[in-house]
C-alpha positions as CSV (number, residue, x, y, z in Angstrom):
1,M,109.7,96.8,52.9
2,D,111.6,99.3,55.1
3,Y,109.1,101.9,54.3
4,Q,106.2,99.6,55.4
5,L,108.1,98.9,58.7
6,V,108.6,102.6,59.3
7,S,104.9,103.2,58.7
8,V,103.8,100.5,61.1
9,L,106.1,101.9,63.8
10,Q,104.7,105.4,63.2
11,W,101.2,104.1,63.5
12,T,102.0,102.2,66.6
13,A,103.6,105.3,68.2
14,W,100.5,107.4,67.3
15,I,98.1,104.8,68.6
16,D,100.0,104.8,71.9
17,I,100.0,108.6,72.2
18,V,96.3,108.8,71.4
19,G,95.5,106.0,73.9
20,K,97.4,107.8,76.6
21,F,95.6,111.1,75.7
22,L,92.2,109.3,75.9
23,D,93.0,107.7,79.2
24,W,94.0,111.2,80.5
25,L,90.8,112.8,79.1
26,C,88.6,110.0,80.5
27,G,90.1,110.6,84.0
28,F,88.1,113.9,84.1
29,L,84.8,112.2,83.4
30,P,82.7,111.7,86.6
31,G,82.6,108.1,87.8
32,F,85.1,106.9,85.2
33,D,87.9,104.6,86.5
34,P,89.7,102.2,84.2
35,D,91.2,100.3,87.1
36,E,89.9,97.0,88.4
37,I,88.5,97.6,91.9
38,Y,89.0,95.1,94.7
39,P,87.5,95.5,98.2
40,L,89.3,95.6,101.5
41,H,87.3,93.6,104.0
42,P,85.9,94.7,107.3
43,F,88.7,93.1,109.4
44,D,91.2,95.0,107.2
45,D,89.6,98.4,107.2
46,T,90.1,99.6,110.8
47,N,91.8,102.6,112.2
48,E,94.3,100.4,114.1
49,K,95.6,99.0,110.8
50,R,96.1,102.3,109.1
51,K,99.8,102.2,109.6
52,M,102.9,101.1,107.7
53,L,104.9,97.9,108.3
54,S,108.4,97.4,107.0
55,W,110.0,93.9,107.1
56,T,113.8,93.7,106.5
57,L,115.6,90.4,105.8
58,R,119.4,90.2,106.1
59,F,121.3,87.8,103.8
60,D,125.0,87.1,104.2
61,N,125.2,86.3,100.4
62,I,125.2,88.6,97.4
63,L,121.8,88.7,95.8
64,D,120.7,89.6,92.3
65,A,118.4,92.5,93.2
66,D,116.9,92.8,89.7
67,L,116.0,89.1,89.7
68,L,114.3,89.6,93.0
69,H,112.3,92.5,91.5
70,Y,111.5,90.6,88.3
71,S,110.2,87.5,90.1
72,L,108.1,89.5,92.6
73,V,106.4,91.4,89.7
74,K,105.9,88.1,87.9
75,L,104.1,86.7,90.9
76,I,101.9,89.8,91.3
77,D,101.0,89.7,87.6
78,R,99.6,86.2,87.9
79,P,95.8,85.7,87.7
80,G,94.4,86.0,91.2
81,W,97.4,87.8,92.6
82,R,97.1,91.2,90.8
83,K,95.3,92.7,93.8
84,M,98.7,93.0,95.5
85,G,99.9,95.4,92.7
86,G,97.1,97.9,93.2
87,R,96.7,101.3,94.8
88,L,94.8,102.2,98.0
89,R,91.8,104.4,97.5
90,E,89.0,105.7,99.8
91,N,85.5,105.6,98.3
92,S,82.7,108.1,98.9
93,D,81.7,106.1,102.0
94,G,85.1,106.5,103.5
95,K,85.9,102.8,103.0
96,L,89.2,101.5,101.6
97,E,89.5,99.9,98.2
98,I,92.3,98.6,96.0
99,H,92.5,99.9,92.4
100,V,94.6,97.8,90.1
101,P,95.9,99.1,86.8
102,D,94.7,97.3,83.7
103,K,98.4,96.8,82.8
104,F,101.5,97.3,84.9
105,N,104.1,99.6,83.2
106,L,106.8,102.0,84.1
107,D,104.3,104.7,84.8
108,R,102.2,102.5,87.1
109,P,104.4,99.6,88.2
110,A,103.3,96.6,90.2
111,V,105.9,97.3,92.9
112,R,107.8,100.4,93.9
113,Y,111.4,99.1,93.4
114,T,114.6,100.9,94.6
115,H,118.1,99.5,94.8
116,D,121.1,101.0,96.6
117,E,124.6,99.5,95.9
118,F,127.5,99.9,98.3
119,D,131.0,99.1,97.1
120,L,131.8,97.9,100.6
121,E,131.5,94.8,102.8
122,M,128.8,95.1,105.4
123,E,131.3,95.4,108.2
124,E,133.1,98.3,106.5
125,E,130.0,100.6,106.4
126,P,130.1,102.7,109.6
127,R,126.4,102.2,110.4
128,V,125.9,98.7,108.9
129,W,128.2,97.0,111.3
130,K,125.8,98.0,114.1
131,L,123.1,95.8,112.6
132,P,122.2,93.2,115.1
133,K,124.0,89.9,114.8
134,S,124.9,87.1,117.2
135,D,128.5,86.8,118.4
136,S,130.6,84.0,119.6
137,T,130.4,84.9,123.3
138,G,127.1,83.2,123.8
139,K,125.9,86.1,125.9
140,P,122.6,88.0,125.5
141,S,122.9,91.5,124.0
142,I,120.9,94.6,123.2
143,H,121.3,96.4,119.9
144,E,119.9,99.5,118.2
145,G,116.3,99.0,117.0
146,P,114.9,99.0,113.4
147,P,114.5,102.9,113.1
148,A,118.3,103.3,113.4
149,F,118.7,101.5,110.0
150,R,116.0,103.1,108.0
151,Y,118.5,104.8,105.7
152,L,119.4,101.3,104.6
153,T,115.9,99.8,104.5
154,K,114.0,102.4,102.6
155,N,114.4,104.9,99.9
156,P,114.1,108.6,101.0
157,D,111.2,109.2,98.6
158,M,109.2,106.2,99.8
159,P,105.9,106.8,101.5
160,T,106.1,106.4,105.2
161,K,102.5,107.4,106.3
162,F,99.2,105.7,105.4
163,S,97.9,109.0,104.0
164,D,100.6,109.0,101.4
165,Y,99.0,106.0,99.7
166,L,95.6,107.7,99.6
167,K,96.9,110.9,98.1
168,N,99.3,109.5,95.5
169,D,99.3,106.7,92.9
170,Q,101.6,104.5,95.0
171,P,101.8,100.7,94.6
172,I,100.8,98.8,97.7
173,M,104.2,97.2,98.1
174,S,107.7,98.7,98.1
175,L,110.8,96.6,97.5
176,H,114.1,98.1,98.6
177,V,117.4,96.2,98.2
178,A,120.6,97.4,99.7
179,S,123.5,95.4,98.1
180,F,127.0,95.0,99.6
181,N,130.0,93.1,98.4
182,D,129.3,90.3,100.9
183,G,125.5,90.5,101.5
184,A,122.2,92.2,101.1
185,L,119.3,93.7,102.9
186,V,115.9,93.1,101.4
187,T,113.0,95.2,102.7
188,I,109.3,94.9,101.9
189,T,107.0,97.8,103.0
190,W,103.2,97.7,102.9
191,P,100.1,99.2,104.6
192,H,99.0,97.0,107.5
193,A,95.4,97.3,106.2
194,V,96.3,95.1,103.2
195,T,97.6,92.1,105.2
196,D,99.0,91.0,108.5
197,M,102.4,89.4,109.0
198,M,101.2,85.8,108.3
199,G,99.7,86.9,105.1
200,M,102.9,88.7,104.0
201,H,104.9,85.6,105.0
202,G,102.6,83.6,102.6
203,L,103.3,86.1,99.8
204,I,107.1,85.9,100.3
205,Q,106.9,82.1,100.3
206,A,105.0,82.3,96.9
207,W,107.6,84.8,95.7
208,C,110.4,82.3,96.5
209,E,108.5,79.7,94.5
210,V,108.5,82.0,91.4
211,L,112.1,82.9,92.1
212,G,113.0,79.2,92.0
213,D,111.1,78.5,88.8
214,R,108.5,76.4,90.7
215,E,105.4,78.3,89.6
216,D,103.3,75.2,89.8
217,N,103.8,75.5,93.6
218,V,102.3,79.0,93.8
219,P,99.1,78.7,95.9
220,E,95.8,80.1,95.1
221,M,95.2,83.5,96.8
222,I,91.8,83.4,98.5
223,G,89.7,86.4,99.6
224,V,90.6,88.4,96.5
225,H,87.0,89.6,95.9
226,K,84.9,87.8,98.4
227,D,85.7,88.0,102.1
228,P,86.2,84.5,103.5
229,M,85.3,85.8,106.9
230,R,82.1,87.5,105.7
231,S,79.9,85.3,108.0
232,L,82.2,85.5,111.0
233,G,80.6,87.3,113.9
234,R,77.3,87.9,112.0
235,L,75.2,85.8,114.5
236,K,75.0,86.2,118.2
237,L,76.1,82.9,119.8
238,R,75.0,81.4,123.1
239,E,78.6,81.6,124.3
240,K,79.5,85.2,125.1
241,Y,82.9,86.7,124.5
242,V,84.8,86.7,127.8
243,F,85.3,90.4,127.7
244,A,81.8,91.3,126.3
245,G,80.8,94.8,127.4
246,A,84.1,95.4,129.0
247,H,85.6,97.7,126.3
248,L,86.5,101.3,126.9
249,S,83.8,103.9,126.3
250,A,84.6,107.1,124.3
251,L,85.2,108.9,127.6
252,Q,87.4,106.1,128.9
253,L,89.4,106.2,125.7
254,L,90.1,109.9,126.4
255,Q,91.1,109.1,129.9
256,S,93.4,106.4,128.6
257,L,95.0,109.0,126.3
258,V,95.7,111.2,129.3
259,H,97.4,108.3,131.1
260,M,99.6,107.8,128.0
261,V,100.6,111.5,128.1
262,M,101.4,111.2,131.8
263,D,103.5,108.1,131.2
264,R,105.4,109.8,128.5
265,M,106.1,112.8,130.7
266,T,107.1,110.6,133.7
267,H,109.1,107.8,131.9
268,G,110.2,109.5,128.7
269,E,109.8,108.6,125.0
270,M,109.6,105.0,123.8
271,E,112.8,103.6,122.4
272,S,113.1,100.8,119.9
273,K,115.8,98.2,120.4
274,T,116.6,94.6,119.5
275,I,117.4,91.8,121.9
276,C,119.4,88.7,121.1
277,L,118.9,85.8,123.5
278,P,121.2,82.8,123.0
279,A,120.0,79.3,123.6
280,T,121.7,79.2,127.1
281,S,119.8,82.4,128.2
282,M,116.5,80.9,126.9
283,S,117.2,77.8,128.9
284,K,117.8,79.8,132.1
285,L,114.5,81.6,131.6
286,K,112.7,78.3,131.1
287,M,114.2,76.8,134.2
288,D,113.2,79.9,136.1
289,A,109.6,79.4,134.9
290,G,109.7,75.7,135.9
291,I,110.2,74.1,132.6
292,A,112.9,71.4,133.0
293,S,114.8,70.3,130.0
294,G,113.9,66.9,128.7
295,S,110.8,66.8,130.9
296,G,108.5,65.9,128.0
297,K,105.6,68.1,126.9
298,A,105.4,71.2,129.1
299,L,102.1,72.9,130.1
300,I,103.6,76.2,129.0
301,T,105.6,77.2,126.0
302,E,108.7,79.3,125.3
303,G,106.4,81.9,124.0
304,D,104.5,82.1,127.3
305,V,107.7,82.4,129.2
306,L,109.0,85.2,126.9
307,A,105.6,87.0,127.2
308,A,105.8,86.9,131.0
309,W,109.4,88.0,131.0
310,L,109.0,90.8,128.6
311,A,106.0,92.1,130.5
312,R,108.2,92.2,133.6
313,Q,110.8,94.2,131.8
314,A,108.2,96.7,130.6
315,C,106.8,97.1,134.1
316,S,110.2,97.5,135.7
317,I,109.6,101.3,135.7
318,L,106.9,100.8,138.3
319,P,107.4,100.1,142.0
320,L,107.4,96.5,143.1
321,S,104.2,97.0,145.1
322,S,102.4,98.9,142.4
323,D,98.7,98.1,142.2
324,R,98.5,99.6,138.6
325,P,96.7,97.1,136.3
326,V,98.6,95.6,133.4
327,T,97.0,94.3,130.2
328,L,99.2,91.7,128.5
329,S,97.9,91.2,125.0
330,I,99.0,88.3,122.8
331,P,98.0,88.6,119.1
332,F,97.3,85.3,117.3
333,E,96.4,84.5,113.7
334,A,93.1,82.8,113.2
335,R,93.7,80.9,110.0
336,S,94.7,77.7,111.8
337,K,91.9,78.2,114.4
338,L,89.0,78.4,111.9
339,P,89.0,75.2,109.7
340,M,85.5,75.9,108.4
341,I,86.7,79.2,106.9
342,F,90.3,78.3,106.1
343,P,90.2,74.5,105.4
344,R,93.4,72.6,105.4
345,P,93.9,69.1,103.8
346,S,94.0,66.3,106.3
347,T,97.0,63.9,106.6
348,A,95.1,61.2,104.8
349,E,94.3,63.5,101.9
350,M,97.9,64.6,101.6
351,E,99.1,60.9,101.6
352,S,96.6,60.1,98.9
353,W,98.2,62.7,96.6
354,G,101.4,60.7,96.5
355,E,104.2,62.8,94.9
356,V,101.8,65.4,93.5
357,Y,102.3,68.6,95.4
358,R,99.2,70.7,96.0
359,P,99.8,73.9,97.8
360,S,97.2,75.0,100.3
361,P,95.4,78.3,99.4
362,V,96.9,81.4,101.1
363,Y,94.8,84.2,102.6
364,I,96.6,87.5,102.2
365,G,94.6,89.8,104.5
366,N,94.2,90.4,108.2
367,A,93.1,87.4,110.3
368,T,94.7,88.4,113.5
369,F,92.9,88.6,116.9
370,M,94.0,89.3,120.4
371,T,94.1,87.5,123.7
372,H,94.2,89.5,126.9
373,L,95.5,88.9,130.4
374,H,94.6,91.4,133.1
375,I,97.0,91.2,136.0
376,P,98.3,93.7,138.7
377,A,101.8,95.1,138.1
378,S,102.9,93.8,141.5
379,A,102.2,90.2,140.3
380,V,104.1,90.8,137.0
381,L,107.1,92.1,139.0
382,S,107.1,89.9,142.1
383,A,105.3,86.6,141.3
384,P,107.4,83.7,140.1
385,L,107.9,83.9,136.3
386,G,106.2,80.5,135.9
387,E,102.9,81.7,137.5
388,V,102.6,84.6,135.0
389,A,103.5,82.3,132.2
390,H,100.8,79.8,133.3
391,A,98.3,82.6,133.5
392,T,99.2,83.7,130.0
393,R,98.8,80.2,128.7
394,A,95.4,79.8,130.4
395,A,94.2,83.1,128.7
396,I,95.4,81.9,125.3
397,L,93.7,78.5,125.6
398,Q,90.4,80.1,126.7
399,Q,90.3,82.9,124.1
400,T,91.6,81.2,121.0
401,S,88.8,78.6,120.8
402,E,86.7,78.8,117.7
403,S,83.6,79.8,119.7
404,Q,85.5,82.6,121.4
405,I,86.9,83.9,118.1
406,K,83.3,84.0,116.7
407,A,82.1,85.8,119.9
408,A,84.9,88.3,119.7
409,S,84.1,88.9,116.0
410,Y,80.5,89.5,116.9
411,E,81.6,92.3,119.3
412,M,83.9,93.8,116.6
413,R,81.1,93.9,114.1
414,R,78.7,95.5,116.6
415,R,81.3,98.3,117.0
416,Q,81.8,98.7,113.3
417,E,78.2,98.6,112.3
418,G,76.3,99.5,115.4
419,F,77.1,103.2,115.5
420,G,75.9,105.9,113.2
421,G,76.8,109.6,112.7
422,L,79.9,111.0,114.3
423,L,80.8,107.9,116.3
424,S,80.8,105.8,113.2
425,K,83.1,108.3,111.4
426,L,85.5,108.3,114.5
427,R,85.9,104.5,114.1
428,L,86.7,104.1,117.8
429,P,88.8,101.0,118.6
430,L,87.7,98.2,120.8
431,K,90.0,98.1,123.8
432,Y,89.4,95.5,126.5
433,T,91.3,97.2,129.3
434,T,91.0,100.0,131.9
435,P,91.9,103.6,131.3
436,D,94.9,103.5,133.7
437,S,96.2,100.1,132.6
438,M,99.7,99.7,131.4
439,P,99.6,97.9,128.0
440,V,102.1,95.3,127.0
441,T,101.8,93.5,123.6
442,V,103.9,90.5,122.6
443,S,103.6,89.2,119.1
444,N,105.3,85.8,118.5
445,W,106.1,84.9,114.9
446,S,108.3,81.9,115.7
447,R,105.9,79.5,114.0
448,M,106.6,81.2,110.7
449,N,110.1,79.8,110.9
450,V,111.4,82.7,108.8
451,F,115.0,81.6,108.9
452,D,114.2,78.3,107.2
453,T,111.0,78.8,105.2
454,L,112.2,81.7,103.1
455,D,114.6,80.5,100.4
456,F,116.2,83.1,98.2
457,S,119.1,80.9,97.0
458,P,118.2,81.1,93.3
459,A,119.2,84.8,93.5
460,V,122.5,84.2,95.2
461,I,125.4,85.5,93.1
462,N,129.1,84.5,93.2
463,K,130.9,87.5,91.7
464,N,133.4,85.3,89.9
465,I,130.9,82.9,88.2
466,G,127.6,84.7,88.2
467,V,124.4,83.2,89.5
468,V,125.0,79.9,91.3
469,T,122.8,77.1,92.5
470,R,122.0,76.3,96.1
471,S,124.2,73.2,96.0
472,M,127.2,75.3,95.1
473,T,126.6,77.8,97.9
474,G,125.9,75.6,100.9
475,L,122.8,74.6,102.8
476,K,122.0,77.9,104.3
477,A,122.9,80.1,101.3
478,G,120.1,82.4,100.4
479,R,118.4,82.0,103.8
480,P,117.9,85.1,106.1
481,T,120.4,85.4,109.0
482,Y,118.5,88.2,110.7
483,N,115.1,90.0,110.3
484,H,113.1,92.7,111.9
485,V,109.8,94.5,111.5
486,D,109.6,98.3,111.8
487,I,106.4,100.3,112.4
488,L,106.9,103.4,110.3
489,S,105.4,106.6,112.0
490,P,104.4,104.8,115.2
491,S,101.5,106.2,117.2
492,M,101.3,106.8,121.0
493,D,99.5,103.5,121.2
494,D,102.7,101.7,120.0
495,R,104.3,101.4,123.4
496,N,105.6,98.4,125.3
497,K,105.3,96.3,122.1
498,F,107.5,93.4,121.3
499,H,107.9,91.2,118.2
500,I,109.5,87.8,118.6
501,S,111.1,87.0,115.2
502,G,112.1,83.4,116.1
503,K,115.3,81.5,116.3
504,D,118.1,81.8,113.8
505,H,120.4,78.9,112.6
506,Q,122.6,79.3,115.8
507,G,119.6,78.9,118.1
508,N,119.4,82.6,119.1
509,T,116.0,84.1,119.8
510,W,115.5,87.6,118.3
511,I,113.1,90.1,119.7
512,T,112.5,93.7,118.8
513,G,110.7,96.0,121.3
514,R,109.5,99.5,122.1
515,M,109.6,100.6,125.7
516,A,110.7,103.5,128.0
517,S,114.5,104.2,128.2
518,A,114.4,103.4,132.0
519,A,113.0,100.0,131.2
520,W,115.8,99.3,128.8
521,D,118.3,100.3,131.5
522,A,116.7,97.7,133.8
523,M,116.9,95.1,131.0
524,E,120.6,95.6,130.7
525,E,120.9,94.5,134.4
526,E,118.6,91.6,133.8
527,L,120.6,90.4,130.8
528,A,123.8,90.4,132.9
529,W,122.1,87.7,135.0
530,L,121.2,85.7,132.0
């Protein structure tokens, strides 16, 4: 019996060795690829998205890092989700694809997982205590930006450039956990070409469902093979895009680059910092913009006010009377704007389901578009804050309609498919601005409600009794207390960019930004007033 068992084990080992040898040998055969190939769609495969995003969540609870890793791999290995465990490749036409291993294993894992353990409390580590956090003073504050904490949020060997993924057999996603005696930092890093922030938020929500043993609640992932936006922008509509024909030409893009270099020489390098605005400061800004508390539904939102205020801070390096044009861009995700492409159940349908929960399908890809407001710097700096906020709201309302999204998509497809030869290979971006315009971009992710929608409580550990339930750890246990997004290896284009993360459980609004050091000095003075 023992001899038979040994023989079986020997044969199994030999079969494994021969299988690996054949896989290695087949790799030299032209056109042979054992991986399953998934496409990246046209709105994903653009030069602007060939960059790396890193999203860090801070938890003031000890988390089981291995459980986080196990549940994420379990999600990715589900039917329909395996695309997220693939590797980026460029085909012979220069287009991006995702190649997914037949089986995930130690040699080719679904996720690149690293874990650092510090036998310290977070406040004891010399650099960790500088991590942004709200204080009891109720005053606004400026903190060091995401790049200052990269040694905590990424492993030294982790890819940081998009090209690293094309050259090496790297999983799309990296999970890095830094564990302390009283908390943890959980960081997901991925190429922007794979998905935007809303898509990654959907993935992390599904991850939380698997973590909590609620796998029936994991939604279907749409767009795995077939592009749900394949028909978007294919037909020329009667309604034209508001900026049709107003994009920069190749020569103007070169002129714009010259202005970037001049700005850099005049105002210095971009610096990344994080802003914490308490509820009292936000109230002052809203009052300054003409939004009275308790006045019912306002015509402008907090996001409009913040966009106008942040544009003013970025432009503070210019004279008050400057006639330099400013392009204020507000990204928006189109999933909720295109019901024919991304259908959502109606209230009546959801009520008819009763207690049966049916998760809406999630699109993990890029469905983000831009609204633009062109305005003189003098108006940004000198006009009442409310006027700029109202102009921002008007631009958003006009440019986020379904017809305008379709018209903008038509222009994008013309740029992608209309050129041939060298221009096609250059993949020039569509920039609706002027060469000398100062760009300001404000991304608002408040509607994702990160501080409440991401529930990692099943992974919370009490060192004395092991893994504990949410009821034993309090209502907010396992919920993020802070988060930031870091653009790894930013380009010269990544200037005057702000990310509004949303409000934490104390009502503080968190914003990360990149602007010139002189602008940050001016913001220090502005915050003293708030």
